[in-house]
N, C-alpha and C positions, 0 to 999 in steps of 0.2 A: 505494498500499499504506499502510496506516496505521501510523504509528510509535508503538510502544508506550514510554511512560516510566515508570519505577520498576516494583516488583515483580519478581518471577520471571522474567516473560516479558521485560519491558524489558532486565533485565540479559542474558538470553541473546541478545537481539537485538545488545547492545553487544558482546559477547563474538565472535558470528560476524561482525560488521562491522569489529571491531578486527583490524589487521593482524599484531599481535604477540602474539596468544592462541596457545595450544599446541594442539596437534591434538586431544588427548583433551577440553580445554576446549570445543572447537568442536562436537565430535561430540555431547558432552553437552547443550551449548547447542542444537543442532540438533535432538536429541530434545525437549527441552523444548517448542521452538516448533512441532515437527509435532504433539506431543499438543495443545498449545494450539489450533492450527488447527484439528485433527480435531474437537475439543470445541466451539470457539467460533465457527468461520467456516463 
């Protein structure tokens, strides 16, 4: 899998990868990544 750095998607990936992110932050990040994947991949 490609690692995105910077931007909204990179932030979302870091949030999901981080162990100390809150659940709401993770679900938001998951949504951002899902939308990105649907559009770009």
